[in-house]
N, C-alpha and C positions, 0 to 999 in steps of 0.2 A: 846104074849106081844110084842109091837113094839120096845122095847129096851132091852138091855142086862144089868141086874142089876150089874153084875161083872164089866162091863165097867164103871158104875157109881162109884163103889167103887175104881177102879183103878184111875179114873180121879180125885177123891178126893185128891190124893197125888200130883197132878200136881202143886198146889199152893206152896207146900213145895219145890219141885224140881226147879221150875222156880224161886221162891224167893231166893233159895240158890245161883243160878247163877246171877240173876238180881241185887240183893242187895249186891253182893260180891264187895270188894274194887276195883277190876279190871274192873268192869262194871259200875254200878251206885251207889254202896254202899257209897263211900266217898262223892259224891255229895249229895246223899240223906241225909246222916248224917248232913252235913253242912246246907242244906236247911230246915231240920226238927228240927234242934236244938239238935239232939241226940249226946251224947258223949259216948266214950268207957266205962267210969265209970258208966254212967246212964244205959247203955245197960247191964252191968254186974249185976245190981241190979234187973233185971227182974226175975220173976219166970218163967223160961223157960218151965217147965212142964205145967204150966197153959197156957202160950203163944202157945206152940205147940199143946197142947190138944184142946184148943178152936179153933185154926187154922184148925185142922182136922175136928172138929165138924162143923164149919161154911163152910168149903170147901165141906163137904158132903151135907149140905143144898143147896149150889149152884149147885153141881153136880146132885143132885136129881131133880132140876128144869130144868137143861139143855136139857133133851130130848124134852121137850115141845118147846124149842127154836130152836133146830137143826134137829129134825126128823119130817118131814111133816106128817107121818102116825099117829102121836100123835093126830092130829086133828080128824082123823077118830075114834080113840079110845074114844076121848071126846064126839063124837056124839052118842056113844052108852052108855054113862054114865060111862065109865072107866072099865066096866066089859064085856069082849068079850064073855063070856059064855052065856050072855042073848041077844046077838046081833042076828039080822036076818041073813038069808043066804046071803043077799046082802053085808053085811060087810065082810064075808069070801071071797066072790067073788071079792070084791074090793081089799082086801089084796093079793089075788092070782094074780090079774092083776098088782097091783101097790105097793105091799109090799116091794119091793127092790128098788123102784124108788128114786133116789137121796140119796141112802144110801152108801156114800163113805166117806173116811177120808177127802178128799179134800172139799167136800160139807159141812161136819160138821165143818171144819176149817173156811170156809167162814162165816157160820152162827154164829159160836162162836166169830169170829172177829167182826162181825156186832153187836153182843150183847155187846161185850166189848166197841165198839165205841159209840153205841147209848144208853147204859145203864150205864156201869161203868165210862166212861169218864165224862158224865154230872154229875153223883153223886159225883165223886172225885173232879171235878172242882168246883161245888157249895160249897162243904165242904171247899176246899182249899181257895176259895175266901172269905168266911166268917171267916176263920181262919187267913186270911191275909198272906197266903203262896205264894211263888213265883210260876211262871209258870213252872219253872224247876221242882219243887217239885210235882206240879200237873201232869205234863206230865210223870215224872218218875213213879209215882204211877199208873196213868191211863194206861200207856204203859205196866206195869206189869200185870194189869188185862186184857188188850186186848190180850196179848200173852197167859196168863193162860187160858182164856176162849176160845181162838182159839184152843189150844191143847186139852182142855176138850171137846169141840165140836167135834173135829176130832175123838177122842177116842169113844165118845158116839154114834156118827152117823155111824162111819165106822165099829165098832166092832159089829158083828152079832152073 
C-alpha cells in the first residue's frame, strides 16, 4: 500500500491541535470571535462532546482522502483498480523504481498547503461571501485549513 494508515489516523488529530493554537486568544481566537459573532456565553452552550466527536470524524474523512492529494504513487494504485494484489508485474517494477519518489515530509507539506490554498480557501471564501462575513473571518478560517492540511500532508506523505 502506498500510504501508512497509522499516518492517516495520526493526521486526523492535527485539526484539533492546530485549532487549539490557531483559535487561542493569543493568536486569532479573539479576532475570530468578534468576526464570527461568537461570544463566551454562546460558546459555553455548545455540546463539546458532539463538537469534538464530529471534528474527529470529519478530520478522519479529510485525512483519509489526503493520500490521493499528496502521494504521487496513489495514481499508480488507482491504475490497477486499488488492489495491488491483482496488478501486473509492471506495477511492482514501477513501485520498485519510483515507490519512494517525492515521499518526504517537505513534499507532503507542499501538496497539503496547495490543497488548502486551492480547495479550502475557495470553499471558505465562497461560504463567507454568502454569509456576508469579513475578509478577516475568511482568511482566519482559510489559514487554519491551509496550515492543518499542510501538516496533514507532511505526515501522510513523509511517514512510511
